[in-house]
C-alpha positions in Angstrom: 112.1 162.0 111.1 110.6 165.5 110.8 107.3 166.0 112.6 105.2 166.0 109.5 107.0 163.3 107.5 104.7 160.6 108.7 101.7 162.7 107.9 103.0 163.3 104.3 103.7 159.5 103.9 100.2 158.6 105.0 98.7 161.2 102.6 100.8 159.9 99.7 99.2 156.5 100.0 96.6 155.5 97.5 93.2 154.1 98.7 94.3 150.5 97.9 97.7 151.0 99.6 95.9 152.2 102.8 93.5 149.3 102.6 96.3 146.9 102.2 98.2 148.4 105.1 95.2 148.3 107.4 94.3 144.7 106.5 97.9 143.6 107.0 98.2 145.4 110.3 95.0 144.0 111.7 96.2 140.5 110.8 99.5 140.9 112.4 98.7 142.4 115.8 95.9 142.9 118.2 97.6 146.1 119.6 96.3 149.1 117.7 98.3 152.0 119.0 100.0 152.7 115.7 96.7 152.1 113.8 95.1 154.8 116.0 97.8 157.2 115.0 97.4 156.2 111.4 93.7 156.9 111.4 94.1 160.2 113.2 96.8 161.5 110.8 94.8 160.2 107.8 91.9 162.4 108.8 94.1 165.5 109.3 94.3 167.6 106.2 97.2 169.6 107.7 99.5 168.1 110.3 98.7 169.2 113.8 100.8 167.6 116.6 98.7 169.2 119.3 95.4 167.8 117.9 97.1 164.4 117.6 98.1 164.5 121.3 94.6 165.6 122.3 93.0 162.7 120.5 95.4 160.3 122.2 94.9 161.9 125.6 95.1 159.3 128.3 96.9 156.7 126.2 99.8 155.0 128.0 102.1 155.2 125.0 101.7 159.0 124.7 104.9 159.7 126.6 106.7 157.7 124.0 104.7 158.9 121.0 107.8 159.4 118.9 108.6 155.7 119.2 105.1 154.6 118.1 105.3 157.1 115.2 108.6 155.6 114.1 107.2 152.1 114.4 104.2 153.2 112.3 106.4 154.6 109.6 108.4 151.4 109.5 105.2 149.3 109.3 103.9 151.5 106.4 107.1 151.1 104.5 107.2 147.3 105.1 103.6 147.1 103.9 104.5 149.1 100.7 107.4 146.8 100.0 105.0 143.8 100.3 102.4 145.5 98.2 104.8 146.3 95.4 106.7 143.1 95.5 104.0 141.5 93.5 104.2 144.2 90.8 107.9 144.2 90.1 110.1 141.3 88.9 113.1 143.1 90.4 111.3 143.2 93.8 110.6 139.4 93.5 114.2 138.7 92.8 115.2 140.8 95.8 112.8 138.9 98.0 114.3 135.6 96.8 117.8 136.9 97.5 116.7 137.9 101.1 115.4 134.3 101.5 118.8 133.1 100.3 120.5 135.2 102.9 118.3 134.0 105.7 118.7 130.3 104.7 122.5 130.9 104.3 122.7 132.3 107.9 120.8 129.2 109.1 123.3 127.0 107.2 120.5 125.5 105.1 122.7 125.6 102.0 120.7 123.3 99.8 117.5 125.3 100.4 119.5 128.5 99.8 120.7 127.1 96.5 117.2 126.3 95.4 116.0 129.9 96.2 119.1 131.2 94.4 118.2 129.2 91.3 114.8 130.8 91.2 116.3 134.2 91.6 118.8 133.5 88.9 116.1 132.4 86.5 114.1 135.6 87.0 117.1 137.8 86.9 118.2 136.2 83.6 114.6 136.2 82.1 114.1 139.9 82.8 117.7 140.9 82.2 118.1 142.4 85.7 121.8 143.1 85.6 122.3 144.2 89.2 120.4 141.2 90.4 122.5 138.9 88.2 125.6 140.3 89.9 124.1 139.7 93.3 123.2 136.1 92.3 126.8 135.5 91.2 128.0 136.8 94.5 125.7 134.5 96.4 126.7 131.5 94.2 130.4 132.1 95.1 129.5 132.5 98.8 127.5 129.3 98.8 130.3 127.4 97.1 132.8 128.6 99.6 130.6 127.6 102.5 130.0 124.1 101.2 133.6 123.3 100.3 136.0 122.3 103.1 139.0 124.6 103.3 142.3 123.1 102.3 
């Protein structure tokens, strides 16, 4: 990640995306290191690494600032995925397929099949062709896992 990538990402967020991120972050963790960085970078009109470090002077995580910045970037992207998942049918299908994968890995095949049915219905209703292909792949994988090998 380039030094100003995080700054650009933060400044590309709309007010509602920022609000959503902050609310989601406050719910998930009591530790606010990455939120402090977010708020500092949000106030900077031009990225200034030196000013960021000065504002964080004395913070224990300052020696590993790059790690916290990477974590913040991932949290922002995770928040945006969640934010937009409600706006897009394709994102909803992808979320359902992620659920299928998790349930499959836990060998909860019936539950995975139920989620897959929901994903298939949405994919067919909205003619999401790549999702339909992925649904077919998961159907085959589920069938193979449930059938004893001969």
